[in-house]
C-alpha positions in Angstrom: -7.0 -6.0 16.0 -9.4 -4.0 13.6 -7.8 -2.8 10.6 -11.0 -1.0 9.6 -10.5 1.5 12.4 -7.8 3.5 10.6 -8.1 6.7 8.8 -5.8 8.9 6.8 -5.8 11.7 4.3 -5.7 11.2 0.5 -3.2 13.2 -1.6 -6.0 15.8 -1.9 -6.3 16.2 1.9 -9.6 14.3 1.9 -10.2 12.0 5.1 -10.2 8.4 4.0 -11.1 5.2 6.2 -10.4 1.6 6.0 -13.9 0.9 6.8 -14.8 2.0 3.2 -12.9 -1.1 1.9 -14.8 -3.7 4.0 -15.5 -6.6 1.8 -12.8 -5.8 -0.7 -9.3 -7.4 -1.0 -7.1 -4.5 -0.1 -3.4 -4.0 -1.1 -1.5 -1.5 1.1 2.0 -0.5 -0.2 4.4 2.0 1.1 5.6 4.0 -2.0 8.4 6.4 -3.2 8.9 8.4 -6.5 12.7 8.3 -6.6 13.4 4.6 -5.7 15.0 1.9 -7.9 11.6 0.0 -7.2 9.5 2.9 -8.4 8.7 1.1 -11.6 6.6 -1.3 -9.5 3.9 1.3 -9.9 3.4 -0.1 -13.5 2.6 -3.4 -12.3 0.5 -2.2 -9.3 -1.5 0.0 -11.8 -2.0 -3.0 -14.2 -3.1 -5.3 -11.4 -5.6 -2.5 -10.1 -7.0 -2.3 -13.6 -7.3 -6.0 -13.9 -9.0 -6.6 -10.6 -10.7 -3.5 -9.5 -14.1 -4.3 -10.9 -13.7 -7.7 -8.9 -13.3 -6.2 -5.6 -9.5 -5.3 -5.2 -8.3 -1.9 -4.0 -4.8 -0.8 -4.0 -3.7 2.1 -1.5 -0.5 3.7 -1.9 1.1 5.4 1.1 4.0 7.6 0.0 6.8 7.5 2.7 10.1 9.6 2.7 11.9 7.5 5.5 14.2 5.6 3.3 17.1 7.7 1.8 14.7 10.6 1.3 13.2 9.0 -1.9 9.8 10.6 -1.6 10.8 14.4 -1.1 7.9 16.2 -2.9 4.6 17.4 -1.5 1.3 15.8 -2.3 0.8 17.8 -5.4 4.3 16.6 -6.8 3.7 12.9 -5.9 0.2 13.1 -7.5 1.5 14.5 -10.6 4.6 12.1 -10.8 2.4 9.1 -10.3 -0.1 10.2 -12.9 2.3 11.4 -15.5 4.8 8.5 -15.3 2.6 5.6 -14.5 -0.9 6.5 -14.9 -1.7 5.7 -11.4 -5.5 5.7 -10.7 -5.6 3.8 -7.4 -6.1 5.8 -4.2 -3.0 7.5 -2.8 -2.4 8.9 0.8 -0.6 11.9 1.9 2.9 10.9 3.1 3.1 9.0 6.2 5.8 7.3 8.4 5.9 3.6 8.5 8.7 3.2 11.1 9.6 4.9 14.4 7.6 6.7 17.2 5.5 8.5 14.5 4.5 5.3 12.6 1.0 5.7 11.2 -1.5 3.3 13.1 -2.4 1.3 10.2 1.2 0.3 9.4 1.7 -0.5 13.2 -1.3 -2.9 12.9 0.0 -4.2 9.6 3.4 -4.9 10.9 2.0 -6.7 13.9 -0.3 -8.9 11.7 2.4 -9.9 9.1 5.9 -9.6 10.4 8.7 -9.5 8.0 11.6 -11.8 7.6 12.7 -13.6 11.0 9.8 -12.0 12.6 11.1 -8.4 12.0 8.3 -5.9 12.7 10.1 -3.0 10.9 9.7 -1.8 7.3 13.0 -2.2 5.5 12.3 -0.3 2.4 10.0 1.1 -0.1 7.4 -0.9 -1.7 6.5 -3.4 1.0 3.2 -4.9 0.0 0.3 -6.0 2.6 -2.5 -7.9 1.1 -5.6 -8.0 3.3 -8.3 -10.5 2.7 -12.1 -9.3 2.5 -13.0 -9.6 6.1 -9.7 -8.3 7.3 -8.7 -11.3 9.3 -5.8 -12.4 7.1 -2.9 -10.2 6.1 0.1 -11.5 4.1 3.2 -9.3 3.7 5.5 -9.2 0.6 9.0 -7.9 0.3 9.9 -4.8 -1.5 11.7 -6.6 -4.4 9.0 -9.0 -4.9 7.2 -8.4 -8.2 3.6 -7.4 -7.5 2.5 -9.9 -10.3 3.5 -12.8 -8.1 0.5 -11.9 -5.8 -2.0 -12.4 -8.6 -3.0 -16.0 -7.7 -3.6 -15.0 -4.1 -5.4 -12.0 -5.0 -7.6 -14.1 -7.2 -8.4 -16.6 -4.6 -9.1 -14.1 -2.2 -11.4 -12.4 -4.5 -13.4 -15.7 -5.3 -13.6 -16.5 -1.6 
């Protein structure tokens, strides 16, 4: 599977490509603005600030599939993330992470790094996928897992 083949639109509607991130450690997160886990944006932003210059990129993918916790349009999402958490990492337009309309990137991520007991589905907002620099290794982290717990793996992959 080639994770770098995937594209999506940014919150501003601009086409984006995973191929732009070859050679970087990439964290992909399905996000939501009205979730009990939404405060994770703060830790994600801090991690991004700490490691961005060393080769980490965080990509946020808003999703409204879990109790409609991301109801806004792209402008509302961008405003919320900026005002409340100072998010400066790239954010995508809303996508689906489960079902027949699952975004192809998430299909491949779920295949590469199944969840608990081999589950392929995304169970909730703020699943985190960490991809190494050459896209050959993917680790999945549960929604409730503190993003800061990923720092040592991020550092080791950045140094590799």
